[in-house]
N, CA, C, O and the ligand as a Tripos MOL2 file, in Angstrom:
@<TRIPOS>MOLECULE
protein
  273   271    69     0     0
PROTEIN
NO_CHARGES

@<TRIPOS>ATOM
      1 N           0.8100   -1.2220    0.0170 N.3       1 MET1
      2 CA          0.0100    0.0250    0.0790 C.3       1 MET1
      3 C           0.7470    1.2420    0.0130 C.2       1 MET1
      4 O           1.8770    1.1930    0.5000 O.2       1 MET1
      5 N           0.3600    2.3570   -0.4920 N.am      2 ALA2
      6 CA          1.1570    3.6100   -0.6220 C.3       2 ALA2
      7 C           0.1340    4.5810   -0.4470 C.2       2 ALA2
      8 O          -1.0570    4.3700   -0.6760 O.2       2 ALA2
      9 N           0.6520    5.7230   -0.0080 N.am      3 TRP3
     10 CA         -0.1600    7.0520    0.2140 C.3       3 TRP3
     11 C          -0.1690    7.8550   -1.2870 C.2       3 TRP3
     12 O           0.8670    8.2220   -1.8420 O.2       3 TRP3
     13 N          -1.3480    8.0320   -1.7620 N.am      4 TYR4
     14 CA         -1.3150    8.7990   -3.0020 C.3       4 TYR4
     15 C          -1.9580   10.3030   -2.6500 C.2       4 TYR4
     16 O          -2.8550   10.4870   -1.8280 O.2       4 TYR4
     17 N          -1.3600   11.2520   -3.3840 N.am      5 TYR5
     18 CA         -1.7660   12.6180   -3.3640 C.3       5 TYR5
     19 C          -1.9700   13.1830   -4.8300 C.2       5 TYR5
     20 O          -1.2740   12.8740   -5.7970 O.2       5 TYR5
     21 N          -2.9040   13.9480   -4.8350 N.am      6 VAL6
     22 CA         -3.1150   14.9260   -6.0960 C.3       6 VAL6
     23 C          -2.5260   16.2390   -5.8810 C.2       6 VAL6
     24 O          -2.5380   16.8040   -4.7870 O.2       6 VAL6
     25 N          -1.9720   16.7520   -7.0220 N.am      7 ASN7
     26 CA         -1.4900   18.0750   -6.9790 C.3       7 ASN7
     27 C          -2.6790   19.1050   -7.1300 C.2       7 ASN7
     28 O          -3.4740   18.9870   -8.0620 O.2       7 ASN7
     29 N          -2.7850   20.1060   -6.2070 N.am      8 ASP8
     30 CA         -3.9140   20.8320   -6.3550 C.3       8 ASP8
     31 C          -3.7020   21.8830   -7.5180 C.2       8 ASP8
     32 O          -4.6770   22.4530   -8.0070 O.2       8 ASP8
     33 N          -2.6600   22.0830   -7.8690 N.am      9 ASN9
     34 CA         -2.2320   22.9890   -8.9610 C.3       9 ASN9
     35 C          -2.0810   22.2250  -10.2090 C.2       9 ASN9
     36 O          -1.2720   21.2970  -10.2200 O.2       9 ASN9
     37 N          -2.8320   22.5320  -11.3680 N.am     10 ALA10
     38 CA         -2.8290   21.8290  -12.6860 C.3      10 ALA10
     39 C          -1.4430   22.1750  -13.2900 C.2      10 ALA10
     40 O          -0.8450   23.2160  -13.0160 O.2      10 ALA10
     41 N          -0.9700   21.2030  -14.1520 N.am     11 GLN11
     42 CA          0.1590   21.3720  -14.9660 C.3      11 GLN11
     43 C          -0.2300   22.3550  -16.2030 C.2      11 GLN11
     44 O          -1.3870   22.7490  -16.3490 O.2      11 GLN11
     45 N           0.7400   22.6890  -17.0090 N.am     12 PRO12
     46 CA          0.3050   23.7280  -18.0110 C.3      12 PRO12
     47 C          -0.7560   23.1390  -19.0130 C.2      12 PRO12
     48 O          -1.5270   23.8590  -19.6480 O.2      12 PRO12
     49 N          -0.7310   21.8260  -19.0950 N.am     13 ASN13
     50 CA         -1.7570   21.2240  -19.9720 C.3      13 ASN13
     51 C          -3.1900   20.8760  -19.3310 C.2      13 ASN13
     52 O          -4.0940   20.3180  -19.9520 O.2      13 ASN13
     53 N          -3.2540   21.2920  -17.9980 N.am     14 GLY14
     54 CA         -4.4240   21.1760  -17.2820 C.3      14 GLY14
     55 C          -4.6170   19.9100  -16.5450 C.2      14 GLY14
     56 O          -5.6520   19.6780  -15.9180 O.2      14 GLY14
     57 N          -3.5360   19.0210  -16.6260 N.am     15 ASP15
     58 CA         -3.5570   17.6850  -15.7980 C.3      15 ASP15
     59 C          -3.2680   18.0930  -14.3820 C.2      15 ASP15
     60 O          -2.4090   18.9370  -14.1280 O.2      15 ASP15
     61 N          -4.0550   17.4350  -13.3700 N.am     16 HIS16
     62 CA         -3.5700   17.2900  -12.0380 C.3      16 HIS16
     63 C          -2.8920   16.0870  -11.9010 C.2      16 HIS16
     64 O          -3.4780   15.0360  -12.1560 O.2      16 HIS16
     65 N          -1.5900   16.0980  -11.4850 N.am     17 GLU17
     66 CA         -0.9490   14.9570  -11.3530 C.3      17 GLU17
     67 C          -1.0910   14.1410   -9.9450 C.2      17 GLU17
     68 O          -1.1160   14.7120   -8.8540 O.2      17 GLU17
     69 N          -1.1740   12.8130  -10.1080 N.am     18 VAL18
     70 CA         -1.2430   11.9760   -8.9780 C.3      18 VAL18
     71 C           0.1140   11.4390   -8.7420 C.2      18 VAL18
     72 O           0.8340   10.9920   -9.6360 O.2      18 VAL18
     73 N           0.4620   11.5150   -7.3320 N.am     19 HIS19
     74 CA          1.7650   11.0940   -6.9190 C.3      19 HIS19
     75 C           1.7730   10.2030   -5.6510 C.2      19 HIS19
     76 O           0.9330   10.3640   -4.7670 O.2      19 HIS19
     77 N           2.7150    9.2870   -5.5850 N.am     20 VAL20
     78 CA          2.9890    8.4770   -4.3100 C.3      20 VAL20
     79 C           3.7950    9.2820   -3.4190 C.2      20 VAL20
     80 O           4.7300    9.9660   -3.8390 O.2      20 VAL20
     81 N           3.3890    9.2090   -1.9360 N.am     21 TYR21
     82 CA          4.0650    9.7590   -1.0190 C.3      21 TYR21
     83 C           5.5440    9.3730   -1.0060 C.2      21 TYR21
     84 O           5.7870    8.1850   -0.7920 O.2      21 TYR21
     85 N           6.4970   10.1570   -1.1920 N.am     22 GLY22
     86 CA          7.9380    9.6810   -1.2960 C.3      22 GLY22
     87 C           8.5920   10.1280   -2.6030 C.2      22 GLY22
     88 O           9.8090   10.2260   -2.7600 O.2      22 GLY22
     89 N           7.5820   10.4100   -3.6010 N.am     23 CYS23
     90 CA          8.0770   10.8240   -4.8890 C.3      23 CYS23
     91 C           8.7860   12.2010   -4.8760 C.2      23 CYS23
     92 O           8.2520   13.1570   -4.3140 O.2      23 CYS23
     93 N           9.9110   12.3010   -5.4530 N.am     24 SER24
     94 CA         10.7520   13.3930   -5.3010 C.3      24 SER24
     95 C           9.9920   14.7200   -6.0780 C.2      24 SER24
     96 O          10.2560   15.8760   -5.7470 O.2      24 SER24
     97 N           9.1090   14.4190   -7.0530 N.am     25 TRP25
     98 CA          8.3070   15.4750   -7.5620 C.3      25 TRP25
     99 C           7.4360   15.8620   -6.6110 C.2      25 TRP25
    100 O           7.2470   17.0660   -6.4380 O.2      25 TRP25
    101 N           6.7820   14.9290   -5.8610 N.am     26 LEU26
    102 CA          5.7690   15.2910   -4.9520 C.3      26 LEU26
    103 C           6.1990   16.3850   -3.8610 C.2      26 LEU26
    104 O           5.4640   17.2500   -3.3830 O.2      26 LEU26
    105 N           7.5260   16.1620   -3.5770 N.am     27 ALA27
    106 CA          8.2390   17.1440   -2.6320 C.3      27 ALA27
    107 C           8.2240   18.5970   -3.1080 C.2      27 ALA27
    108 O           8.3540   19.5340   -2.3210 O.2      27 ALA27
    109 N           8.0550   18.7570   -4.4840 N.am     28 LEU28
    110 CA          7.9840   20.0850   -5.1000 C.3      28 LEU28
    111 C           6.6450   20.6850   -5.0290 C.2      28 LEU28
    112 O           6.4960   21.9030   -5.1220 O.2      28 LEU28
    113 N           5.5740   19.7930   -4.8530 N.am     29 VAL29
    114 CA          4.3200   20.1770   -4.8840 C.3      29 VAL29
    115 C           3.9140   21.0530   -3.7180 C.2      29 VAL29
    116 O           4.0030   20.5300   -2.6070 O.2      29 VAL29
    117 N           3.4740   22.3290   -3.7930 N.am     30 VAL30
    118 CA          3.1220   23.1510   -2.7070 C.3      30 VAL30
    119 C           1.7800   22.8070   -2.0760 C.2      30 VAL30
    120 O           1.6720   22.6920   -0.8560 O.2      30 VAL30
    121 N           0.7390   22.6390   -2.9300 N.am     31 ASN31
    122 CA         -0.6490   22.4540   -2.4310 C.3      31 ASN31
    123 C          -0.8920   20.9520   -3.0820 C.2      31 ASN31
    124 O          -0.7090   20.7000   -4.2730 O.2      31 ASN31
    125 N          -1.3210   20.0330   -2.1210 N.am     32 LYS32
    126 CA         -1.7540   18.7770   -2.4600 C.3      32 LYS32
    127 C          -2.8800   18.3100   -1.6280 C.2      32 LYS32
    128 O          -3.1420   18.8350   -0.5460 O.2      32 LYS32
    129 N          -3.6340   17.1960   -2.1910 N.am     33 THR33
    130 CA         -4.7260   16.7000   -1.3170 C.3      33 THR33
    131 C          -4.4640   15.1560   -1.3370 C.2      33 THR33
    132 O          -4.1090   14.4970   -2.3140 O.2      33 THR33
    133 N          -4.6890   14.7460   -0.1720 N.am     34 TYR34
    134 CA         -4.4610   13.2910    0.2390 C.3      34 TYR34
    135 C          -5.6300   12.5000   -0.3300 C.2      34 TYR34
    136 O          -6.7870   12.8340   -0.0740 O.2      34 TYR34
    137 N          -5.3260   11.4050   -1.1370 N.am     35 LEU35
    138 CA         -6.3470   10.6150   -1.7990 C.3      35 LEU35
    139 C          -6.7550    9.4310   -1.1420 C.2      35 LEU35
    140 O          -7.8970    8.9810   -1.2350 O.2      35 LEU35
    141 N          -5.7270    8.8500   -0.3930 N.am     36 GLY36
    142 CA         -5.9530    7.6070    0.3700 C.3      36 GLY36
    143 C          -4.7820    6.6240    0.1820 C.2      36 GLY36
    144 O          -3.7900    6.9430   -0.4740 O.2      36 GLY36
    145 N          -4.9220    5.3970    0.7840 N.am     37 ASP37
    146 CA         -4.0730    4.3870    0.8030 C.3      37 ASP37
    147 C          -4.3340    3.3130   -0.2850 C.2      37 ASP37
    148 O          -5.3020    2.5640   -0.1460 O.2      37 ASP37
    149 N          -3.5480    3.2060   -1.3200 N.am     38 TYR38
    150 CA         -4.0050    2.2160   -2.2970 C.3      38 TYR38
    151 C          -2.9020    1.2130   -2.7050 C.2      38 TYR38
    152 O          -1.7500    1.4980   -2.3770 O.2      38 TYR38
    153 N          -3.1160    0.1520   -3.3360 N.am     39 THR39
    154 CA         -2.0110   -0.7650   -3.7510 C.3      39 THR39
    155 C          -1.6360   -0.4530   -5.3000 C.2      39 THR39
    156 O          -0.7330   -1.0800   -5.8550 O.2      39 THR39
    157 N          -2.3040    0.4450   -5.8910 N.am     40 SER40
    158 CA         -1.8620    0.7260   -7.3110 C.3      40 SER40
    159 C          -2.5210    2.1870   -7.5290 C.2      40 SER40
    160 O          -3.3950    2.7160   -6.8430 O.2      40 SER40
    161 N          -1.9460    2.6280   -8.5270 N.am     41 CYS41
    162 CA         -2.2260    4.1720   -8.9780 C.3      41 CYS41
    163 C          -3.6560    4.1400   -9.5590 C.2      41 CYS41
    164 O          -4.3130    5.1790   -9.6130 O.2      41 CYS41
    165 N          -4.1190    3.0250   -9.9700 N.am     42 SER42
    166 CA         -5.4200    3.1460  -10.6820 C.3      42 SER42
    167 C          -6.6470    3.5860   -9.9430 C.2      42 SER42
    168 O          -7.4390    4.3440  -10.5050 O.2      42 SER42
    169 N          -6.8600    3.1620   -8.7160 N.am     43 PRO43
    170 CA         -7.8690    3.6140   -7.8050 C.3      43 PRO43
    171 C          -7.5500    5.0760   -7.3360 C.2      43 PRO43
    172 O          -8.4700    5.8800   -7.1850 O.2      43 PRO43
    173 N          -6.3740    5.3810   -7.1290 N.am     44 ALA44
    174 CA         -5.9060    6.7130   -6.6870 C.3      44 ALA44
    175 C          -6.2800    7.6520   -7.8850 C.2      44 ALA44
    176 O          -6.8190    8.7210   -7.5960 O.2      44 ALA44
    177 N          -6.0830    7.4030   -9.0020 N.am     45 VAL45
    178 CA         -6.4910    8.2380  -10.0720 C.3      45 VAL45
    179 C          -7.9730    8.3480  -10.2140 C.2      45 VAL45
    180 O          -8.4750    9.4410  -10.4770 O.2      45 VAL45
    181 N          -8.7050    7.2690  -10.0540 N.am     46 THR46
    182 CA        -10.1490    7.3630  -10.1530 C.3      46 THR46
    183 C         -10.6340    8.3220   -9.0120 C.2      46 THR46
    184 O         -11.4960    9.1670   -9.2520 O.2      46 THR46
    185 N         -10.0810    8.1870   -7.7800 N.am     47 LYS47
    186 CA        -10.3940    9.1400   -6.6150 C.3      47 LYS47
    187 C         -10.2530   10.4080   -7.1090 C.2      47 LYS47
    188 O         -11.2100   11.1820   -7.1070 O.2      47 LYS47
    189 N          -8.9880   10.7710   -7.6070 N.am     48 ALA48
    190 CA         -8.5730   12.0500   -7.9580 C.3      48 ALA48
    191 C          -9.4850   12.6850   -8.8770 C.2      48 ALA48
    192 O          -9.7010   13.8910   -8.7570 O.2      48 ALA48
    193 N         -10.1060   11.9370   -9.8800 N.am     49 ARG49
    194 CA        -11.0460   12.3200  -10.9040 C.3      49 ARG49
    195 C         -12.4000   12.7820  -10.2960 C.2      49 ARG49
    196 O         -13.1320   13.5390  -10.9330 O.2      49 ARG49
    197 N         -12.7140   12.3460   -9.1220 N.am     50 THR50
    198 CA        -13.9140   12.8690   -8.2940 C.3      50 THR50
    199 C         -13.6620   14.2650   -7.7950 C.2      50 THR50
    200 O         -14.6470   14.9520   -7.5210 O.2      50 THR50
    201 N         -12.3030   14.8230   -7.6270 N.am     51 ILE51
    202 CA        -12.0690   15.9930   -7.2360 C.3      51 ILE51
    203 C         -11.6180   16.9970   -8.5260 C.2      51 ILE51
    204 O         -12.0670   18.1410   -8.6070 O.2      51 ILE51
    205 N         -10.8330   16.5290   -9.3600 N.am     52 TYR52
    206 CA        -10.4460   17.1980  -10.5330 C.3      52 TYR52
    207 C         -10.8930   16.3000  -11.8050 C.2      52 TYR52
    208 O         -10.6340   15.0980  -11.8620 O.2      52 TYR52
    209 N         -11.5160   16.9260  -12.7110 N.am     53 SER53
    210 CA        -11.9200   16.1510  -13.8890 C.3      53 SER53
    211 C         -10.7110   15.6270  -14.6790 C.2      53 SER53
    212 O         -10.7440   14.5420  -15.2600 O.2      53 SER53
    213 N          -9.6460   16.4390  -14.6780 N.am     54 GLN54
    214 CA         -8.4910   16.1640  -15.5380 C.3      54 GLN54
    215 C          -7.4230   15.7500  -14.6820 C.2      54 GLN54
    216 O          -6.8500   16.5990  -13.9990 O.2      54 GLN54
    217 N          -7.0500   14.4070  -14.6330 N.am     55 CYS55
    218 CA         -5.8990   13.9510  -13.8390 C.3      55 CYS55
    219 C          -5.0070   13.0430  -14.6370 C.2      55 CYS55
    220 O          -5.4050   12.5350  -15.6850 O.2      55 CYS55
    221 N          -3.8060   12.8340  -14.1520 N.am     56 ASN56
    222 CA         -2.8910   11.9190  -14.8510 C.3      56 ASN56
    223 C          -2.0320   11.3390  -13.8070 C.2      56 ASN56
    224 O          -1.8930   11.9430  -12.7430 O.2      56 ASN56
    225 N          -1.4440   10.2170  -14.0260 N.am     57 GLY57
    226 CA         -0.5380    9.5900  -13.0910 C.3      57 GLY57
    227 C           0.8000   10.3270  -13.3270 C.2      57 GLY57
    228 O           1.0530   10.7490  -14.4550 O.2      57 GLY57
    229 N           1.6280   10.4890  -12.3460 N.am     58 CYS58
    230 CA          3.0090   11.0260  -12.4890 C.3      58 CYS58
    231 C           3.8460   10.0810  -13.2880 C.2      58 CYS58
    232 O           3.9240    8.8780  -13.0390 O.2      58 CYS58
    233 N           4.4700   10.6940  -14.2660 N.am     59 PHE59
    234 CA          5.4030    9.9580  -15.2560 C.3      59 PHE59
    235 C           6.4220    8.9570  -14.3410 C.2      59 PHE59
    236 O           6.6640    7.7950  -14.6660 O.2      59 PHE59
    237 N           6.9330    9.5740  -13.2260 N.am     60 TYR60
    238 CA          8.0490    8.8730  -12.5450 C.3      60 TYR60
    239 C           7.4910    7.8460  -11.4040 C.2      60 TYR60
    240 O           8.0060    6.7350  -11.2790 O.2      60 TYR60
    241 N           6.4050    8.2810  -10.5740 N.am     61 CYS61
    242 CA          6.0150    7.3210   -9.5030 C.3      61 CYS61
    243 C           4.7610    6.5340   -9.8750 C.2      61 CYS61
    244 O           4.4750    5.5460   -9.1980 O.2      61 CYS61
    245 N           3.9980    6.8980  -10.8970 N.am     62 SER62
    246 CA          2.8510    6.2780  -11.3110 C.3      62 SER62
    247 C           2.6450    6.0000  -12.8160 C.2      62 SER62
    248 O           1.5760    6.1270  -13.4140 O.2      62 SER62
    249 N           3.8090    5.6080  -13.3350 N.am     63 ASN63
    250 CA          3.8330    5.5780  -14.6860 C.3      63 ASN63
    251 C           2.7800    4.5100  -15.4200 C.2      63 ASN63
    252 O           2.4890    4.5810  -16.6140 O.2      63 ASN63
    253 N           2.3520    3.6800  -14.6560 N.am     64 ALA64
    254 CA          1.2330    2.7470  -15.1680 C.3      64 ALA64
    255 C          -0.0770    3.5890  -15.4250 C.2      64 ALA64
    256 O          -0.9420    3.2140  -16.2160 O.2      64 ALA64
    257 N          -0.1460    4.6320  -14.7740 N.am     65 CYS65
    258 CA         -1.3710    5.4470  -14.9100 C.3      65 CYS65
    259 C          -1.1030    6.8030  -15.5840 C.2      65 CYS65
    260 O          -1.8760    7.7580  -15.5110 O.2      65 CYS65
    261 N           0.1390    6.7950  -16.2880 N.am     66 HIS66
    262 CA          0.5250    7.9780  -17.0210 C.3      66 HIS66
    263 C           0.0550    7.8060  -18.4390 C.2      66 HIS66
    264 O           0.2580    6.7510  -19.0410 O.2      66 HIS66
    265 N          -0.6180    8.9070  -19.0250 N.am     67 THR67
    266 CA         -0.9680    8.7660  -20.3910 C.3      67 THR67
    267 C          -0.4930   10.1110  -21.0670 C.2      67 THR67
    268 O          -0.2560   11.1490  -20.4480 O.2      67 THR67
    269 N          -0.3910    9.9370  -22.4260 N.am     68 SER68
    270 CA          0.2600   11.0510  -23.2530 C.3      68 SER68
    271 C           1.4890   11.5570  -22.8540 C.2      68 SER68
    272 O           2.0290   12.4520  -23.5040 O.2      68 SER68
    273 ZN          5.3300   11.3510   -8.7130 Zn       69 ZN69
@<TRIPOS>BOND
     1     1     2 1
     2     2     3 1
     3     3     4 2
     4     3     5 am
     5     5     6 1
     6     6     7 1
     7     7     8 2
     8     7     9 am
     9     9    10 1
    10    10    11 1
    11    11    12 2
    12    11    13 am
    13    13    14 1
    14    14    15 1
    15    15    16 2
    16    15    17 am
    17    17    18 1
    18    18    19 1
    19    19    20 2
    20    19    21 am
    21    21    22 1
    22    22    23 1
    23    23    24 2
    24    23    25 am
    25    25    26 1
    26    26    27 1
    27    27    28 2
    28    27    29 am
    29    29    30 1
    30    30    31 1
    31    31    32 2
    32    31    33 am
    33    33    34 1
    34    34    35 1
    35    35    36 2
    36    35    37 am
    37    37    38 1
    38    38    39 1
    39    39    40 2
    40    39    41 am
    41    41    42 1
    42    42    43 1
    43    43    44 2
    44    43    45 am
    45    45    46 1
    46    46    47 1
    47    47    48 2
    48    47    49 am
    49    49    50 1
    50    50    51 1
    51    51    52 2
    52    51    53 am
    53    53    54 1
    54    54    55 1
    55    55    56 2
    56    55    57 am
    57    57    58 1
    58    58    59 1
    59    59    60 2
    60    59    61 am
    61    61    62 1
    62    62    63 1
    63    63    64 2
    64    63    65 am
    65    65    66 1
    66    66    67 1
    67    67    68 2
    68    67    69 am
    69    69    70 1
    70    70    71 1
    71    71    72 2
    72    71    73 am
    73    73    74 1
    74    74    75 1
    75    75    76 2
    76    75    77 am
    77    77    78 1
    78    78    79 1
    79    79    80 2
    80    79    81 am
    81    81    82 1
    82    82    83 1
    83    83    84 2
    84    83    85 am
    85    85    86 1
    86    86    87 1
    87    87    88 2
    88    87    89 am
    89    89    90 1
    90    90    91 1
    91    91    92 2
    92    91    93 am
    93    93    94 1
    94    94    95 1
    95    95    96 2
    96    95    97 am
    97    97    98 1
    98    98    99 1
    99    99   100 2
   100    99   101 am
   101   101   102 1
   102   102   103 1
   103   103   104 2
   104   103   105 am
   105   105   106 1
   106   106   107 1
   107   107   108 2
   108   107   109 am
   109   109   110 1
   110   110   111 1
   111   111   112 2
   112   111   113 am
   113   113   114 1
   114   114   115 1
   115   115   116 2
   116   115   117 am
   117   117   118 1
   118   118   119 1
   119   119   120 2
   120   119   121 am
   121   121   122 1
   122   122   123 1
   123   123   124 2
   124   123   125 am
   125   125   126 1
   126   126   127 1
   127   127   128 2
   128   127   129 am
   129   129   130 1
   130   130   131 1
   131   131   132 2
   132   131   133 am
   133   133   134 1
   134   134   135 1
   135   135   136 2
   136   135   137 am
   137   137   138 1
   138   138   139 1
   139   139   140 2
   140   139   141 am
   141   141   142 1
   142   142   143 1
   143   143   144 2
   144   143   145 am
   145   145   146 1
   146   146   147 1
   147   147   148 2
   148   147   149 am
   149   149   150 1
   150   150   151 1
   151   151   152 2
   152   151   153 am
   153   153   154 1
   154   154   155 1
   155   155   156 2
   156   155   157 am
   157   157   158 1
   158   158   159 1
   159   159   160 2
   160   159   161 am
   161   161   162 1
   162   162   163 1
   163   163   164 2
   164   163   165 am
   165   165   166 1
   166   166   167 1
   167   167   168 2
   168   167   169 am
   169   169   170 1
   170   170   171 1
   171   171   172 2
   172   171   173 am
   173   173   174 1
   174   174   175 1
   175   175   176 2
   176   175   177 am
   177   177   178 1
   178   178   179 1
   179   179   180 2
   180   179   181 am
   181   181   182 1
   182   182   183 1
   183   183   184 2
   184   183   185 am
   185   185   186 1
   186   186   187 1
   187   187   188 2
   188   187   189 am
   189   189   190 1
   190   190   191 1
   191   191   192 2
   192   191   193 am
   193   193   194 1
   194   194   195 1
   195   195   196 2
   196   195   197 am
   197   197   198 1
   198   198   199 1
   199   199   200 2
   200   199   201 am
   201   201   202 1
   202   202   203 1
   203   203   204 2
   204   203   205 am
   205   205   206 1
   206   206   207 1
   207   207   208 2
   208   207   209 am
   209   209   210 1
   210   210   211 1
   211   211   212 2
   212   211   213 am
   213   213   214 1
   214   214   215 1
   215   215   216 2
   216   215   217 am
   217   217   218 1
   218   218   219 1
   219   219   220 2
   220   219   221 am
   221   221   222 1
   222   222   223 1
   223   223   224 2
   224   223   225 am
   225   225   226 1
   226   226   227 1
   227   227   228 2
   228   227   229 am
   229   229   230 1
   230   230   231 1
   231   231   232 2
   232   231   233 am
   233   233   234 1
   234   234   235 1
   235   235   236 2
   236   235   237 am
   237   237   238 1
   238   238   239 1
   239   239   240 2
   240   239   241 am
   241   241   242 1
   242   242   243 1
   243   243   244 2
   244   243   245 am
   245   245   246 1
   246   246   247 1
   247   247   248 2
   248   247   249 am
   249   249   250 1
   250   250   251 1
   251   251   252 2
   252   251   253 am
   253   253   254 1
   254   254   255 1
   255   255   256 2
   256   255   257 am
   257   257   258 1
   258   258   259 1
   259   259   260 2
   260   259   261 am
   261   261   262 1
   262   262   263 1
   263   263   264 2
   264   263   265 am
   265   265   266 1
   266   266   267 1
   267   267   268 2
   268   267   269 am
   269   269   270 1
   270   270   271 1
   271   271   272 2
@<TRIPOS>SUBSTRUCTURE
     1 MET1         2 RESIDUE 1 A MET
     2 ALA2         6 RESIDUE 1 A ALA
     3 TRP3        10 RESIDUE 1 A TRP
     4 TYR4        14 RESIDUE 1 A TYR
     5 TYR5        18 RESIDUE 1 A TYR
     6 VAL6        22 RESIDUE 1 A VAL
     7 ASN7        26 RESIDUE 1 A ASN
     8 ASP8        30 RESIDUE 1 A ASP
     9 ASN9        34 RESIDUE 1 A ASN
    10 ALA10       38 RESIDUE 1 A ALA
    11 GLN11       42 RESIDUE 1 A GLN
    12 PRO12       46 RESIDUE 1 A PRO
    13 ASN13       50 RESIDUE 1 A ASN
    14 GLY14       54 RESIDUE 1 A GLY
    15 ASP15       58 RESIDUE 1 A ASP
    16 HIS16       62 RESIDUE 1 A HIS
    17 GLU17       66 RESIDUE 1 A GLU
    18 VAL18       70 RESIDUE 1 A VAL
    19 HIS19       74 RESIDUE 1 A HIS
    20 VAL20       78 RESIDUE 1 A VAL
    21 TYR21       82 RESIDUE 1 A TYR
    22 GLY22       86 RESIDUE 1 A GLY
    23 CYS23       90 RESIDUE 1 A CYS
    24 SER24       94 RESIDUE 1 A SER
    25 TRP25       98 RESIDUE 1 A TRP
    26 LEU26      102 RESIDUE 1 A LEU
    27 ALA27      106 RESIDUE 1 A ALA
    28 LEU28      110 RESIDUE 1 A LEU
    29 VAL29      114 RESIDUE 1 A VAL
    30 VAL30      118 RESIDUE 1 A VAL
    31 ASN31      122 RESIDUE 1 A ASN
    32 LYS32      126 RESIDUE 1 A LYS
    33 THR33      130 RESIDUE 1 A THR
    34 TYR34      134 RESIDUE 1 A TYR
    35 LEU35      138 RESIDUE 1 A LEU
    36 GLY36      142 RESIDUE 1 A GLY
    37 ASP37      146 RESIDUE 1 A ASP
    38 TYR38      150 RESIDUE 1 A TYR
    39 THR39      154 RESIDUE 1 A THR
    40 SER40      158 RESIDUE 1 A SER
    41 CYS41      162 RESIDUE 1 A CYS
    42 SER42      166 RESIDUE 1 A SER
    43 PRO43      170 RESIDUE 1 A PRO
    44 ALA44      174 RESIDUE 1 A ALA
    45 VAL45      178 RESIDUE 1 A VAL
    46 THR46      182 RESIDUE 1 A THR
    47 LYS47      186 RESIDUE 1 A LYS
    48 ALA48      190 RESIDUE 1 A ALA
    49 ARG49      194 RESIDUE 1 A ARG
    50 THR50      198 RESIDUE 1 A THR
    51 ILE51      202 RESIDUE 1 A ILE
    52 TYR52      206 RESIDUE 1 A TYR
    53 SER53      210 RESIDUE 1 A SER
    54 GLN54      214 RESIDUE 1 A GLN
    55 CYS55      218 RESIDUE 1 A CYS
    56 ASN56      222 RESIDUE 1 A ASN
    57 GLY57      226 RESIDUE 1 A GLY
    58 CYS58      230 RESIDUE 1 A CYS
    59 PHE59      234 RESIDUE 1 A PHE
    60 TYR60      238 RESIDUE 1 A TYR
    61 CYS61      242 RESIDUE 1 A CYS
    62 SER62      246 RESIDUE 1 A SER
    63 ASN63      250 RESIDUE 1 A ASN
    64 ALA64      254 RESIDUE 1 A ALA
    65 CYS65      258 RESIDUE 1 A CYS
    66 HIS66      262 RESIDUE 1 A HIS
    67 THR67      266 RESIDUE 1 A THR
    68 SER68      270 RESIDUE 1 A SER
    69 ZN69       273 GROUP 0 **** ****
C-alpha cells in the first residue's frame, strides 16, 4: 500500500498529477490533497477524478497511470 496525493495545482496542459508519497516530484508540490492508501495508482487516479476532472499519473512514480 502507498499513500497517494493529487497536485492541487494543474500542469500547463491542465492535468492534475497523482503522486505516491515519497516521490521526489511530490516534494516540489506546494498544495496537495491526500487521496488515500492504495495498492496501485489506478484507484488513486479514479479518486482524484472525483475532485479534478482532468488527472494523470505522475510519469515517475505512477507511470502505469501516466498517459500522453
Ligand atoms: Zn510522482
